[in-house]
C-alpha positions, 0 to 999 in steps of 0.5 A, spaced: 108 167 689 105 160 687 109 157 693 107 161 697 099 159 696 100 152 697 104 154 703 098 159 706 093 154 704 096 148 707 098 152 713 090 155 714 088 147 713 092 145 717 090 152 723 083 149 720 083 141 722 084 143 730 078 141 734 074 148 735 076 149 741 082 148 739 084 154 735 078 159 739 083 165 741 088 169 739 094 167 744 092 159 741 094 163 733 100 166 736 103 158 739 100 156 732 104 160 728 110 161 732 111 153 731 108 153 724 115 159 722 119 155 726 118 148 721 122 152 716 117 151 711 119 158 707 122 157 702 129 160 702 129 165 694 135 170 692 131 176 690 131 175 698 138 176 700 136 179 706 131 173 707 126 177 711 121 174 708 124 169 712 124 172 718 117 175 717 114 168 717 110 168 724 108 175 723 105 173 716 102 165 718 100 171 724 097 175 719 093 169 715 090 165 722 087 172 725 081 172 721 080 166 723 082 164 730 074 163 733 072 160 727 067 153 728 
């Protein structure tokens, strides 16, 4: 849980560090989430043998970024 929180903060910081014109639309958030999920930052877990968490990393990241799209 703590690793998830730290990773969430890191990804949101990266998103907010982009210039305002690069984080205005949902399409930009989608592209950023795809790139971030492909970097393989999500840890493997014994509690998740089917790797469901890793498969859903894109949706999870997009959920973190969606409320912040367009925010200056």
